[in-house]
C-alpha positions as CSV (number, residue, x, y, z in Angstrom):
1,X,-1.8,-5.6,18.7
2,X,0.7,-2.9,19.6
3,X,2.8,-1.0,17.2
4,X,6.1,-1.4,19.1
5,X,5.4,-5.2,18.9
6,X,5.3,-5.0,15.1
7,X,8.5,-3.0,14.9
8,X,10.1,-5.3,17.3
9,X,9.1,-8.3,15.2
10,X,10.8,-6.7,12.2
11,X,14.1,-7.1,13.9
12,X,17.5,-5.3,13.6
13,X,18.3,-6.8,10.2
14,X,15.1,-5.5,8.6
15,X,16.6,-2.2,7.4
16,X,19.8,-3.7,6.1
17,X,18.4,-6.9,4.6
18,X,14.8,-6.3,3.5
19,X,13.7,-2.6,3.5
20,X,13.1,-1.4,-0.1
21,X,14.6,-4.7,-1.4
22,X,12.1,-7.5,-0.7
23,X,8.9,-8.4,1.0
24,X,8.8,-9.7,4.5
25,X,6.0,-11.9,6.0
26,X,5.9,-11.9,9.8
27,X,3.5,-14.6,11.0
28,X,1.9,-13.5,14.2
29,X,3.0,-9.8,14.0
30,X,-0.7,-8.8,13.6
31,X,-2.9,-11.2,15.6
32,X,-6.2,-10.4,13.9
33,X,-6.4,-10.6,10.1
34,X,-7.2,-7.2,8.7
35,X,-6.5,-5.5,12.1
36,X,-4.1,-3.0,10.6
37,X,-5.4,-2.8,7.1
38,X,-8.4,-4.8,5.8
39,X,-9.8,-5.4,2.3
40,X,-12.8,-3.3,3.3
41,X,-10.4,-0.4,4.2
42,X,-8.6,-0.8,0.9
43,X,-11.9,-0.8,-1.0
44,X,-13.0,2.3,0.9
45,X,-9.8,4.2,0.1
46,X,-10.0,3.3,-3.6
47,X,-13.6,4.4,-3.7
48,X,-13.1,7.7,-1.9
49,X,-9.7,8.9,-3.1
50,X,-8.2,9.7,-6.5
51,X,-5.8,6.9,-6.6
52,X,-3.8,7.7,-9.7
53,X,-0.3,6.5,-10.6
54,X,2.2,6.6,-8.9
55,X,0.2,6.5,-5.7
56,X,-1.8,3.4,-6.9
57,X,-0.6,1.2,-9.7
58,X,-0.6,-2.3,-10.9
59,X,2.5,-4.3,-11.7
60,X,2.9,-7.5,-13.7
61,X,6.1,-9.3,-14.7
62,X,8.2,-6.6,-13.1
63,X,6.6,-3.8,-15.1
64,X,3.9,-1.2,-14.4
65,X,0.7,-1.9,-16.3
66,X,-0.7,1.1,-18.2
67,X,-3.4,2.8,-16.1
68,X,-5.9,2.6,-19.0
69,X,-6.1,-1.2,-18.3
70,X,-7.9,-0.6,-15.0
71,X,-9.0,3.1,-15.0
72,X,-10.7,5.5,-17.4
73,X,-9.7,9.1,-18.2
74,X,-12.1,11.7,-16.8
75,X,-12.0,15.3,-17.8
76,X,-13.3,17.8,-15.2
77,X,-15.1,21.0,-15.8
78,X,-11.7,22.8,-15.4
79,X,-10.2,20.6,-18.2
80,X,-8.1,18.6,-15.7
81,X,-7.7,15.0,-16.7
82,X,-7.5,12.3,-14.0
83,X,-8.0,8.5,-13.9
84,X,-11.1,7.0,-12.3
85,X,-10.5,3.4,-11.1
86,X,-12.9,0.9,-12.7
87,X,-13.5,-1.7,-10.1
88,X,-14.3,-4.5,-12.5
89,X,-11.2,-3.9,-14.6
90,X,-9.0,-3.6,-11.5
91,X,-10.4,-6.9,-10.2
92,X,-9.8,-8.5,-13.6
93,X,-6.2,-7.4,-13.7
94,X,-5.6,-8.7,-10.1
95,X,-7.3,-12.0,-11.0
96,X,-4.8,-12.2,-14.0
97,X,-2.0,-12.0,-11.5
98,X,-1.1,-8.3,-11.3
99,X,0.1,-7.0,-8.0
100,X,-1.4,-3.9,-6.5
101,X,1.1,-1.3,-5.3
102,X,-0.3,1.4,-3.0
103,X,2.2,4.1,-1.9
104,X,2.0,6.5,1.0
105,X,-0.7,4.5,2.8
106,X,0.3,6.3,6.0
107,X,-1.0,9.6,4.5
108,X,-4.4,8.0,3.8
109,X,-5.2,5.8,6.8
110,X,-4.7,6.7,10.5
111,X,-3.8,3.3,12.0
112,X,-0.9,3.0,9.5
113,X,0.0,6.6,10.3
114,X,0.1,5.6,14.0
115,X,2.5,2.7,13.2
116,X,5.1,5.1,11.7
117,X,6.6,6.4,15.0
118,X,7.3,2.8,16.1
119,X,9.0,2.1,12.8
120,X,10.9,5.4,13.1
121,X,12.1,4.4,16.5
122,X,13.4,1.1,15.0
123,X,15.3,3.0,12.3
124,X,16.8,5.3,14.9
125,X,17.8,2.4,17.2
126,X,19.5,0.6,14.3
127,X,21.3,3.6,12.9
128,X,22.7,4.8,16.2
């Protein structure tokens, strides 16, 4: 799998037709399931980072679910409140049909970070 190949598969119309508007499934863009971002990777990121809204959130029926449906409030020694993801509750919400939204993955996971220059080149090529 090469990152330019993924960007190439997106095509010239991606920015005008799809980007920030809809989802796009590209069969064959990534040849190995989980090669770019696996469920193990997702589980590791959730377990090792503070994934609070808006970075990580659940959505159902077009609306964001309240974080207390899948996370508990934790007060630190410095009286800072943050939400700790509860795996069983998160799984239950996903089983019920909620969608997981994870923003800024490129800041958390190097292979996705490495994909960004290829996507940037695509944007530059289309907007020239």
